[in-house]
C-alpha positions in Angstrom: -14.5 -20.9 -15.4 -12.5 -18.6 -17.7 -11.4 -15.1 -16.8 -12.9 -12.2 -18.7 -9.8 -10.4 -19.7 -9.2 -7.2 -21.8 -5.4 -7.9 -21.7 -3.2 -10.5 -20.1 -3.2 -11.0 -16.3 0.1 -12.1 -14.7 0.0 -13.9 -11.4 3.4 -13.6 -9.8 5.2 -14.4 -6.6 8.5 -13.4 -5.1 10.9 -15.0 -2.7 13.4 -12.6 -1.1 16.4 -12.3 1.2 14.1 -10.4 3.7 11.3 -8.0 4.0 13.1 -4.6 3.8 12.8 -3.2 0.3 15.6 -0.7 0.7 18.2 -3.4 1.4 16.8 -6.9 0.6 16.8 -8.5 -2.8 14.7 -10.9 -4.9 16.0 -14.4 -5.1 13.2 -16.0 -7.0 10.4 -14.7 -9.2 7.7 -16.9 -10.8 5.0 -15.7 -13.2 1.9 -17.4 -14.4 0.5 -15.3 -17.2 -3.1 -15.8 -18.3 -3.6 -14.5 -21.9 -6.7 -12.9 -23.2 -7.8 -16.2 -24.7 -7.2 -17.8 -21.2 -4.2 -19.8 -22.4 -1.5 -20.0 -19.8 2.3 -19.3 -19.9 4.6 -19.9 -17.0 8.2 -18.8 -16.3 10.4 -18.7 -13.2 13.9 -17.4 -12.4 16.3 -18.1 -9.6 18.3 -15.0 -9.0 21.7 -14.3 -7.4 21.0 -11.5 -4.9 24.7 -10.7 -4.5 24.3 -10.8 -0.8 24.0 -13.5 1.9 20.5 -15.1 2.3 19.7 -15.1 6.1 19.0 -18.4 7.7 15.5 -17.2 8.8 14.6 -16.5 5.2 16.0 -19.9 4.0 13.9 -21.6 6.6 10.8 -20.3 4.9 11.6 -20.7 1.2 14.4 -23.3 1.3 16.6 -21.3 -1.0 20.3 -21.2 0.0 23.3 -19.2 -1.0 24.7 -22.3 -2.8 21.5 -22.6 -4.9 21.8 -19.1 -6.3 25.6 -18.5 -6.4 25.8 -19.3 -10.2 22.5 -17.8 -11.1 22.1 -14.4 -13.0 21.6 -11.2 -11.1 18.2 -9.4 -11.3 19.8 -6.8 -13.6 20.9 -9.6 -16.0 17.3 -11.0 -16.3 15.3 -7.8 -15.8 14.6 -7.3 -19.5 13.5 -11.0 -19.9 11.1 -10.5 -17.0 9.8 -7.3 -18.4 9.3 -8.8 -21.9 7.5 -11.8 -20.5 5.1 -9.5 -18.5 4.5 -7.4 -21.6 1.4 -5.2 -20.9 -0.1 -7.6 -18.5 -2.0 -6.4 -15.4 -0.6 -7.8 -12.2 -2.2 -10.3 -9.7 -1.1 -12.2 -6.7 -1.4 -12.7 -3.0 -0.5 -9.7 -0.9 1.1 -8.0 -3.9 0.1 -4.4 -3.0 2.0 -4.4 0.3 5.0 -6.6 -0.7 5.5 -8.0 -4.2 4.7 -5.0 -6.4 6.8 -2.5 -4.4 9.6 -5.0 -4.2 9.6 -5.7 -7.9 9.3 -2.0 -8.7 12.3 -1.3 -6.5 14.5 -4.0 -8.2 13.6 -2.7 -11.7 14.6 0.8 -10.5 17.9 -0.4 -9.2 18.5 -2.0 -12.6 17.7 1.4 -14.2 14.6 0.1 -15.9 11.4 2.1 -15.9 8.7 -0.3 -14.7 5.5 1.8 -15.2 3.0 0.5 -12.7 0.6 3.4 -13.3 -0.5 1.8 -16.6 -1.4 -1.5 -15.0 -4.3 -2.8 -13.0 -3.5 -4.7 -9.8 -5.6 -7.5 -8.4 -4.8 -8.7 -4.9 -6.4 -12.0 -4.2 -5.5 -11.7 -0.5 -7.8 -8.7 -0.2 -10.8 -10.5 -1.7 -10.1 -13.3 0.8 -9.5 -11.1 3.8 -12.6 -9.1 3.1 -14.8 -12.2 2.5 -13.0 -14.9 4.6 -10.1 -13.5 6.7 -7.3 -16.1 6.7 -4.0 -17.2 5.0 -3.1 -18.5 1.6 -2.9 -22.1 2.8 -6.3 -21.8 4.5 -7.7 -20.0 1.5 -6.6 -22.8 -0.8 -8.1 -25.5 1.5 -11.3 -23.4 2.0 -11.9 -22.7 -1.7 -10.2 -25.6 -3.5 -10.9 -28.4 -0.9 -7.3 -29.6 -0.5 -3.9 -28.7 0.9 -1.2 -26.9 -1.0 1.6 -29.4 -1.6 4.3 -26.9 -2.8 3.7 -23.9 -0.4 6.5 -21.3 -0.3 7.7 -22.3 -3.7 7.2 -19.3 -5.9 5.6 -21.0 -8.9 3.5 -23.2 -6.6 2.2 -20.2 -4.8 1.4 -18.4 -8.1 -0.5 -21.5 -9.3 -2.4 -21.8 -6.0 -3.4 -18.1 -6.1 -4.7 -18.4 -9.6 -6.9 -21.4 -8.6 -8.1 -19.5 -5.5 -9.3 -16.6 -7.7 -11.2 -18.8 -10.0 -12.9 -20.5 -7.0 -13.6 -17.1 -5.4 -15.4 -15.9 -8.6 -17.7 -18.9 -8.5 -18.3 -18.8 -4.8 -19.1 -15.1 -4.5 -21.1 -14.5 -7.7 -24.2 -12.5 -6.6 -23.1 -12.3 -2.9 -23.6 -9.0 -1.1 -20.7 -7.2 0.6 -21.2 -4.4 3.1 -18.4 -1.9 3.3 -17.5 -1.6 7.0 -16.7 2.1 6.6 -19.5 3.4 4.5 -22.2 0.8 5.0 -22.7 0.6 1.3 -23.8 -2.8 0.1 -22.6 -4.1 -3.3 -21.8 -7.3 -5.2 -18.1 -6.6 -6.0 -16.9 -10.1 -6.9 -17.5 -10.3 -10.6 -15.5 -11.5 -13.6 -14.1 -8.1 -14.4 -10.5 -7.2 -13.7 -11.1 -3.5 -13.4 -13.8 -4.0 -10.8 -11.8 -6.6 -8.9 -8.8 -4.3 -8.9 -10.9 -1.5 -7.4 -12.2 -3.8 -4.7 -8.9 -5.4 -3.7 -6.3 -2.7 -4.3 -7.9 0.7 -4.0 -6.2 2.7 -1.2 -5.2 6.2 -0.2 -1.5 5.6 -0.8 0.3 8.0 -3.0 3.4 5.8 -3.3 3.4 2.0 -3.1 5.2 1.9 0.2 2.6 4.0 1.9 5.1 6.6 3.2 2.9 9.3 1.5 -0.9 9.1 1.5 -3.9 11.2 0.5 -5.7 12.7 3.5 -9.5 13.1 3.7 -9.2 16.2 1.5 -7.3 14.3 -1.2 -4.0 16.1 -0.4 -0.7 14.3 -0.3 0.4 13.9 3.3 3.3 12.2 5.1 2.4 9.0 6.8 5.5 8.3 8.9 7.9 9.9 11.3 7.8 13.4 12.9 5.7 14.8 10.1 3.1 12.1 10.0 -0.3 13.6 9.3 1.1 16.8 7.9 0.6 17.8 4.3 3.6 17.4 2.1 3.6 21.0 0.9 3.4 22.3 4.4 6.6 20.4 5.2 8.2 21.6 2.1 7.4 25.2 3.2 8.6 24.9 6.8 11.4 22.4 6.4 12.6 22.3 2.7 15.7 20.3 3.7 13.3 17.4 4.6 13.2 16.6 0.9 16.9 16.3 0.7 17.0 14.1 3.8 14.5 11.7 2.2 16.3 11.6 -1.1 19.5 10.6 0.7 17.7 8.1 2.9 17.0 4.4 2.5 13.5 4.9 1.0 12.3 2.9 -2.0 13.2 4.4 -5.4 9.5 4.7 -6.4 8.8 6.7 -3.2 11.7 9.0 -4.1 10.3 9.5 -7.7 6.9 10.4 -6.3 8.5 12.8 -3.8 10.5 14.5 -6.5 7.4 15.0 -8.6 5.6 16.5 -5.6 8.5 18.7 -4.8 8.8 19.9 -8.5 5.1 20.7 -8.5 5.5 22.6 -5.2 8.4 24.7 -6.5 6.4 25.6 -9.7 3.3 26.6 -7.8 2.9 30.2 -6.4 3.4 29.9 -2.6 2.4 32.8 -0.5 2.7 35.2 -3.4 6.0 34.1 -4.9 7.3 31.4 -7.3 10.2 29.3 -6.1 
């Protein structure tokens, strides 16, 4: 089966020093790019994170300090990565919660504007979890009929994810899905990246990290800490210093950019009869 593409689709996978975006770093990135004509290009980079790789992380991806000590930093290869991605939409396994926010954060630290708003996201994990809730290894065995031989190698995981998506498109063609929240029945697994993106990645997050979300009224609301569940503008009114606290805190750069936009809009909007 060939993917029906309007523009390239880049399957990518990251290996990192840990799971905390604000302090951890990327140590490997691999990209499998499917072009509009379905030809495939692959590239991968080992990256010097300029920090120690914890033993618990090395136990998972097998990458050691010695392996990356002479490799370029992310900032040194950032433009190469960006150029290879081009205008491609992004796909992967669990990319919405992890890979996309992590990659966006690294680009921000390298002073490169990585505009995610112009790209579609396709998270193969969400198709799998909604249709067959399990892990990537189980997904590959379930859909492809064999075991992954290079699991936790970035390029191997990207290749496996691509094969899983192709198998999912064949398996679920014409299969009904009932939304557990609305009860609406549809057939969402089709060879259309826009529709797959809506099915796998649509959320109420305002920022990629989920620190700010849209509430049931579609209003930006804090989703953590003492102000969880309170609309952002209400917090700005009652505790304007909260904005400064977040901007000085260890939040992702993309979250801070979103927060700054919301704060600017708040200040330019008449609030209780006056303009800030």
